[in-house]
C-alpha positions in Angstrom: -21.7 1.7 76.9 -22.0 -1.8 75.5 -25.3 -0.9 73.9 -23.7 2.2 72.3 -20.8 0.1 71.0 -23.2 -2.4 69.5 -25.2 0.4 67.8 -22.0 1.8 66.5 -20.9 -1.5 65.1 -24.3 -2.2 63.4 -23.8 0.3 60.6 -20.3 -1.0 60.0 -21.7 -4.6 59.7 -24.4 -3.3 57.4 -21.9 -1.7 55.2 -19.9 -4.9 55.0 -22.9 -6.8 54.1 -23.7 -4.6 51.1 -20.1 -4.1 50.0 -20.5 -6.8 47.3 -23.4 -5.1 45.6 -21.7 -1.7 45.8 -18.6 -3.2 44.2 -20.7 -4.5 41.4 -22.4 -1.2 40.8 -19.1 0.7 41.0 -17.3 -1.7 38.6 -20.2 -1.4 36.1 -20.0 2.4 36.1 -16.3 2.4 35.8 -15.8 -0.3 33.2 -19.1 -1.0 31.6 -19.9 -4.4 30.1 -17.7 -6.5 27.9 -19.5 -7.9 25.0 -22.8 -9.6 25.9 -21.6 -10.7 29.4 -21.4 -8.3 32.3 -18.0 -7.6 33.9 -19.3 -8.6 37.4 -22.3 -11.0 37.7 -24.0 -13.2 40.2 -23.4 -16.9 40.3 -26.4 -17.6 38.2 -25.2 -15.2 35.5 -27.8 -12.4 36.2 -26.7 -8.9 36.8 -29.7 -8.0 39.0 -30.4 -4.9 36.9 -27.3 -3.2 38.3 -25.7 -2.7 34.9 -28.6 -1.6 32.7 -29.4 -3.3 29.4 -26.8 -4.8 27.2 -27.1 -4.1 23.4 -28.5 -7.6 23.0 -31.2 -7.0 25.6 -32.3 -3.7 24.2 -32.6 -4.9 20.6 -29.2 -3.6 19.6 -30.2 0.1 19.9 -27.7 2.4 21.5 -27.6 6.1 21.9 -25.5 7.8 19.2 -24.3 11.3 18.6 -24.9 12.8 15.1 -23.1 15.6 13.4 -24.1 17.7 10.5 -22.9 15.3 7.9 -25.1 12.5 9.3 -22.1 10.3 10.4 -22.8 8.2 13.5 -20.5 8.2 16.4 -19.8 5.1 18.5 -22.1 4.2 21.4 -22.1 6.7 24.2 -20.2 5.7 27.4 -21.8 5.1 30.7 -20.5 8.4 32.0 -20.5 11.8 30.3 -18.9 15.0 31.3 -21.7 17.6 31.6 -19.2 20.3 30.7 -18.8 18.9 27.2 -22.2 20.1 26.2 -21.3 23.6 27.2 -17.9 23.6 25.5 -17.2 25.3 22.2 -14.1 24.6 20.1 -12.8 26.9 17.4 -11.8 24.5 14.6 -10.6 27.3 12.2 -8.0 28.8 14.5 -5.6 25.9 14.7 -4.3 24.3 11.5 -4.5 20.7 12.9 -8.2 21.2 13.5 -9.2 22.6 10.2 -9.5 19.1 8.7 -12.5 18.6 10.9 -14.5 21.2 9.1 -17.2 20.3 6.5 -17.3 23.8 5.2 -14.6 26.5 5.1 -17.0 29.0 6.7 -17.4 26.7 9.7 -15.6 28.0 12.8 -17.1 26.8 16.1 -18.3 23.4 17.1 -20.1 22.4 20.3 -18.7 19.6 22.4 -20.8 16.8 21.1 -20.3 17.7 17.5 -16.5 18.1 18.0 -16.3 14.7 19.6 -18.2 13.2 16.7 -15.9 14.8 14.1 -12.8 13.6 16.0 -14.2 10.0 16.0 -15.0 10.2 12.3 -11.5 11.4 11.5 -10.0 8.6 13.6 -12.1 5.9 11.8 -10.9 7.3 8.4 -7.3 7.1 9.3 -7.1 3.9 11.3 -9.3 1.3 9.7 -7.4 -1.8 10.5 -8.7 -2.3 14.1 -10.4 -5.7 13.8 -8.0 -7.0 16.4 -9.9 -4.8 19.0 -13.2 -6.6 18.4 -14.2 -9.0 21.2 -14.5 -12.5 19.8 -17.0 -14.7 21.8 -17.4 -17.6 19.5 -15.6 -20.8 20.1 -14.5 -20.9 16.4 -12.9 -17.5 16.7 -11.1 -18.5 19.9 -9.9 -21.7 18.3 -8.6 -19.8 15.3 -6.8 -17.3 17.5 -5.1 -20.1 19.5 -3.8 -21.7 16.3 -1.8 -18.8 15.0 1.9 -19.1 14.3 3.9 -17.1 16.9 6.2 -15.8 14.2 5.1 -12.3 13.2 6.5 -12.7 9.7 4.8 -16.1 9.1 1.5 -14.7 10.4 1.6 -11.8 8.0 2.5 -13.9 5.0 -0.2 -16.5 5.8 -3.2 -14.3 6.9 -2.4 -10.8 5.6 -4.1 -11.6 2.2 -7.5 -11.3 3.9 -7.0 -7.5 4.2 -6.9 -7.2 0.4 -9.9 -9.5 0.0 -11.9 -7.5 2.5 -11.2 -4.2 0.9 -14.2 -2.0 0.4 -12.7 0.8 -1.6 -12.6 1.6 -5.4 -10.3 -1.3 -6.1 -13.0 -3.7 -4.9 -16.1 -2.0 -6.2 -14.8 -1.0 -9.7 -16.0 2.6 -9.2 -14.3 5.4 -11.1 -11.8 7.6 -9.2 -13.0 11.2 -9.2 -10.7 13.7 -10.9 -9.6 17.2 -9.9 -8.7 16.9 -6.2 -7.5 14.0 -4.1 -8.0 13.6 -0.4 -4.8 12.3 1.2 -3.5 12.3 4.8 0.0 11.6 6.1 0.2 8.9 8.7 3.2 7.5 10.6 6.2 6.8 8.3 6.2 3.3 7.1 9.8 2.8 8.4 9.5 5.0 11.4 10.5 2.1 13.6 13.9 2.0 11.9 14.7 4.5 9.1 17.4 3.8 6.6 20.8 5.2 7.1 21.1 6.1 3.4 19.0 7.0 0.4 16.0 4.7 0.0 16.3 3.2 -3.5 13.3 0.8 -3.3 10.0 0.6 -1.5 7.4 -2.1 -2.2 4.2 -3.6 -0.7 3.6 -7.3 -0.4 0.6 -8.7 -2.3 -1.2 -9.2 1.0 -1.1 -5.5 1.7 0.4 -5.9 5.2 4.1 -6.4 4.6 6.2 -3.5 3.4 9.8 -3.5 2.1 12.5 -0.8 2.1 16.0 -1.1 0.7 18.8 1.3 0.1 22.5 2.0 -0.1 23.0 1.0 3.6 23.0 -2.6 2.4 19.9 -3.5 4.4 16.4 -4.8 3.5 13.8 -4.0 6.1 10.3 -5.5 6.4 7.5 -3.7 8.3 3.9 -4.5 9.2 1.8 -1.6 7.9 -1.2 -0.7 10.0 -1.0 3.1 9.6 -0.5 3.6 13.3 2.6 1.9 14.6 4.0 0.2 11.5 6.3 -2.0 13.6 9.5 -3.6 12.1 9.2 -7.3 11.4 12.6 -8.2 10.1 15.9 -6.9 8.7 18.4 -8.5 6.4 22.0 -7.1 6.0 23.9 -7.8 2.8 27.6 -7.1 3.7 28.9 -6.8 0.1 25.9 -5.2 -1.7 24.7 -1.6 -1.5 21.2 -2.2 -2.8 20.0 -0.2 -5.8 16.8 -2.1 -6.3 14.8 -4.7 -4.4 11.3 -6.2 -4.7 9.0 -9.0 -3.6 9.1 -11.9 -6.0 7.8 -15.4 -6.6 4.3 -14.5 -5.4 5.6 -12.6 -2.4 7.5 -15.7 -1.1 10.9 -14.1 -1.7 12.8 -10.8 -1.9 15.2 -10.0 -4.7 18.0 -7.5 -4.0 20.4 -6.2 -6.6 23.2 -3.6 -6.9 26.3 -2.7 -8.9 27.6 -6.3 -8.8 27.5 -9.2 -11.3 25.3 -11.1 -8.9 22.2 -10.6 -6.9 20.6 -12.1 -3.8 17.3 -13.9 -3.2 16.0 -14.0 0.3 13.4 -16.7 1.1 10.9 -15.2 3.6 9.5 -18.5 4.8 12.8 -20.2 5.5 14.8 -17.1 6.3 17.6 -18.2 3.9 19.7 -16.0 1.7 21.0 -17.2 -1.6 23.6 -15.5 -3.8 22.9 -15.9 -7.5 25.4 -15.3 -10.4 23.4 -16.3 -13.5 25.2 -14.4 -16.2 28.1 -16.8 -16.8 30.2 -15.7 -19.8 28.5 -12.4 -20.2 30.2 -9.0 -19.9 27.7 -7.4 -17.5 29.3 -6.2 -14.4 26.3 -4.5 -12.9 22.7 -5.8 -12.3 21.5 -2.7 -10.5 18.3 -2.2 -12.5 15.7 -4.8 -13.6 12.0 -5.3 -14.3 9.9 -8.1 -12.8 7.3 -10.1 -14.6 3.7 -9.9 -13.4 2.2 -13.0 -11.7 0.1 -14.1 -14.7 0.2 -17.1 -17.0 3.3 -19.3 -16.6 5.1 -16.5 -14.7 3.1 -17.6 -11.6 5.3 -20.6 -11.4 8.3 -19.3 -13.1 8.8 -15.5 -12.5 11.3 -13.7 -14.7 13.6 -10.8 -14.2 14.8 -8.6 -17.1 18.1 -7.0 -16.2 19.4 -3.8 -18.0 22.8 -4.8 -19.2 25.5 -3.1 -21.2 25.3 -2.0 -24.8 21.6 -2.6 -25.1 21.6 -6.2 -23.9 18.8 -7.2 -21.6 19.4 -10.7 -20.0 16.3 -12.6 -19.0 16.7 -14.6 -15.7 14.4 -17.3 -14.4 13.9 -17.2 -10.6 12.9 -20.8 -10.7 16.1 -22.2 -12.2 18.3 -19.2 -11.1 19.8 -19.1 -14.6 19.8 -16.9 -17.7 17.2 -18.3 -20.0 17.7 -15.8 -22.8 18.4 -12.2 -23.8 17.2 -9.4 -26.1 19.3 -6.8 -27.8 18.2 -3.3 -28.6 20.1 -0.4 -30.3 21.9 2.0 -28.0 21.8 1.7 -24.2 19.1 0.2 -22.1 17.9 2.6 -19.5 14.4 1.3 -18.6 12.2 -1.7 -19.0 8.7 -2.9 -18.0 6.6 -6.0 -18.6 3.2 -5.5 -20.2 0.1 -6.6 -18.2 -0.2 -9.8 -20.2 3.2 -11.0 -19.1 4.1 -12.0 -22.6 5.5 -8.7 -23.9 8.5 -6.8 -22.6 9.1 -3.1 -23.3 12.7 -1.7 -23.2 13.9 1.8 -24.0 17.0 3.9 -23.6 19.3 6.2 -25.4 17.0 7.2 -28.2 13.2 7.9 -28.3 12.3 4.4 -29.4 10.7 1.8 -27.2 11.2 -1.8 -28.3 8.4 -4.4 -27.7 9.6 -8.0 -27.4 7.5 -11.1 -27.7 9.1 -13.4 -25.0 7.9 -16.5 -26.7 10.4 -15.6 -29.5 13.1 -13.6 -27.7 15.0 -12.7 -30.9 12.1 -10.9 -32.4 11.2 -7.3 -31.8 7.5 -7.2 -32.8 7.1 -3.4 -32.6 9.1 -0.2 -32.2 7.2 2.6 -30.6 8.6 6.1 -31.2 7.8 8.3 -28.2 6.4 11.6 -29.3 8.8 14.5 -28.8 11.3 12.6 -26.6 15.0 12.3 -27.1 15.8 9.8 -24.3 13.3 7.6 -22.5 14.4 7.4 -18.8 11.4 5.6 -17.3 8.7 3.1 -18.4 5.6 1.9 -16.7 2.7 -0.3 -17.8 -0.7 -0.2 -16.1 -1.7 -3.4 -14.4 -5.1 -3.1 -16.1 -3.4 -3.1 -19.5 -5.1 0.1 -20.5 -2.2 2.6 -20.4 1.6 2.9 -20.8 3.6 5.8 -19.6 7.0 7.0 -21.0 9.2 9.4 -19.0 11.8 11.5 -20.7 15.0 13.2 -19.8 13.3 16.6 -20.1 10.7 15.7 -17.5 7.8 15.2 -20.0 5.7 12.1 -19.3 3.6 10.8 -22.2 0.7 8.6 -21.4 -0.6 6.3 -24.2 -3.7 4.2 -24.7 -2.5 0.7 -25.5 -5.2 0.3 -28.1 -3.0 2.5 -30.3 -0.3 -0.2 -30.3 -0.4 -3.1 -32.8 1.0 -5.9 -30.7 -0.8 -5.6 -27.4 -3.7 -3.7 -26.0 -6.0 -3.0 -23.1 -8.7 -5.5 -24.1 -6.8 -8.7 -23.1 -9.9 -10.8 -23.5 -9.8 -10.2 -27.2 -6.4 -11.7 -27.5 -6.4 -15.5 -28.4 -5.4 -17.8 -25.6 -6.8 -19.7 -22.7 -7.9 -16.6 -20.7 -5.1 -16.9 -18.1 -2.5 -14.9 -20.0 -1.2 -18.0 -21.9 -1.1 -16.8 -25.5 -0.6 -18.9 -28.5 2.9 -19.1 -30.1 3.6 -16.3 -32.6 3.5 -17.1 -36.3 6.9 -17.4 -37.9 8.2 -14.8 -40.3 7.2 -11.8 -38.2 8.7 -8.4 -38.8 9.3 -5.2 -36.9 6.5 -2.7 -37.1 7.3 0.9 -36.2 4.4 3.0 -34.8 4.2 6.6 -33.9 1.1 6.9 -31.7 -0.2 10.1 -30.4 -0.2 10.3 -26.6 -3.4 10.9 -24.7 -1.6 13.7 -22.8 1.9 15.0 -22.5 2.4 15.9 -18.8 4.9 18.7 -18.3 4.6 19.1 -14.6 8.2 17.8 -14.0 11.1 20.1 -15.0 13.9 17.5 -14.5 14.4 14.0 -15.7 11.5 11.7 -14.9 13.0 8.9 -12.9 10.1 6.9 -11.4 6.7 6.1 -12.8 4.3 3.9 -10.8 0.7 2.9 -11.5 -1.7 1.9 -8.7 -3.4 -1.4 -8.6 -6.5 -0.6 -10.7 -4.7 1.7 -13.1 -6.6 4.9 -12.2 -3.7 6.7 -10.8 -0.1 7.3 -11.8 2.7 8.6 -9.6 5.6 10.4 -11.5 8.7 11.8 -9.8 12.2 13.1 -10.3 15.0 12.7 -7.9 16.9 15.8 -9.2 14.5 18.4 -7.7 13.1 18.7 -4.3 9.4 17.7 -3.8 9.2 16.7 -7.5 6.2 14.3 -7.3 2.9 14.5 -9.0 -0.2 12.2 -9.1 -2.1 11.8 -12.3 -5.7 10.8 -12.7 -6.5 8.2 -15.4 -8.0 8.0 -18.0 -8.5 11.8 -17.9 -4.6 12.3 -17.7 -5.1 15.3 -15.4 -2.8 16.1 -12.5 -4.5 16.3 -9.1 -4.4 20.0 -8.2 -4.4 20.0 -4.4 -2.0 17.2 -3.5 0.9 17.2 -3.1 1.0 20.8 -2.2 4.0 23.1 -1.8 4.0 22.4 1.9 4.0 18.6 1.6 7.4 17.6 3.0 8.5 15.1 0.4 12.2 16.1 0.1 14.1 14.4 -2.8 11.9 11.5 -4.1 13.7 8.4 -5.2 11.0 5.8 -5.3 7.2 5.3 -4.9 4.8 2.4 -4.3 1.0 1.9 -4.0 -0.5 -0.7 -1.7 -2.4 -3.4 -3.6 -5.8 -1.9 -2.8 -4.5 1.7 -3.4 -5.2 2.8 0.1 -1.6 3.8 0.8 1.1 5.6 -1.1 4.7 5.1 0.1 7.4 7.6 -0.9 11.0 6.8 -0.4 13.3 9.9 -0.2 17.0 10.8 0.1 16.7 11.1 3.9 16.1 7.4 4.2 12.4 7.8 5.2 9.5 6.0 3.7 6.7 8.6 3.9 3.3 7.0 4.1 0.1 8.7 2.9 -3.5 7.5 3.2 -5.5 7.8 0.0 -9.1 8.1 1.2 -10.8 7.2 -2.0 -9.4 3.7 -1.6 -9.7 1.1 1.1 -6.7 -0.1 3.1 -8.1 -3.6 3.4 -9.5 -3.2 6.9 -12.9 -4.2 8.1 -14.3 -0.7 8.8 -14.4 0.8 5.4 
């Protein structure tokens, strides 16, 4: 009996002796290897061949799955379901799978090709995934350990790298194809906390990561835009100010919020301080609800300026550096819209008639040019391209005229030909100037809107224009420049835009945000442009 017991215990002892090796093999099969080091290794760092070859050991070659279009899928896992090869998926039957097709006639995909298409679609939508890369270098570990714990401070300090690493059209200088536009809706920018009222303003920070929403619920909300979760970073409530317009200012270091009050607020992002500013002492303006912001060029980098639309054609100019009114211009009729030219020196204002006034801000009492908008009775919206090539005028009838700035006499698209130091600092104007009236012919009169054009927005490289009207449901169109043609496929009749109140492009053009009357900031991925992620 003792011999039988010993023989029975022998296999048990043997199993215990080999349990360590079995654990290694099982762990390897379940979890694979992390980076260049195995998950479980001997004391000397060797894996005894239990885990196969790492990418470094095999010369970096890994097995990949290819689909018809030649797009590589990520490295295959250590375990594969044999049933995948036998599976067939009908991608034409369900609407949500039709985007995976490369041809409209394509219906069935085998398992491997279906997985490859799914992975390809995921990479196109979610490109900012650098945080998932395993960093093994000491330098990377040191940098990671030195980050500020504050989410907002981290975004402001390091978010600019996303714009610099962009690999889309904005970075390469390629031309945007006309005709059709590939766009996909992603998670709403403010899904973490929608507004309780109409969204009056949406804006992207210059670093491309921080996003702003503001509306009549008196709250400015900031979000971190990654296209997947878009978490809320911060919110600021202004008890006495239903916000009609808000934007990033001072190089993105502050937020300006204004409404139907004779004052506005400046919120310092770094210090978290709110300042109430009442700059128009002695002026009759009771509402500062609408304004235009100067671009960050020339002396405006250190002293940004706001041009408020006041009463009776007055346009007060306020310095954000001194928080005071530094001047004003006066046009005939009412002032309904304003925009700074790309050079930062000229200000365009328009209103109750079809005339747009061009002001040289170095001599604020002088209107250097009067532009008569072709066929318009009232100009309701103005926008100047960041590239300086085009200007768009929207009218009360819904017609949007797009002009080439080379047809104007006082400023144009070729900024390098303008005398100055090359940084937007132009020489002082000659005295004795006079008003020059021009009647340029628009490149194209866009008649896709049937109600008043309320919002015009150019993207960062000036190759796309968003025009919208808040008076009609789903009234948004995207225009290709310089062809001045409307993209035919997007937005479609099934795109759930609702009543559009404001629009904004990300700095690289990879995202389009649409603020609507439901308090939602719809977010769309524009595939022709990069989002600023690493995997373009």
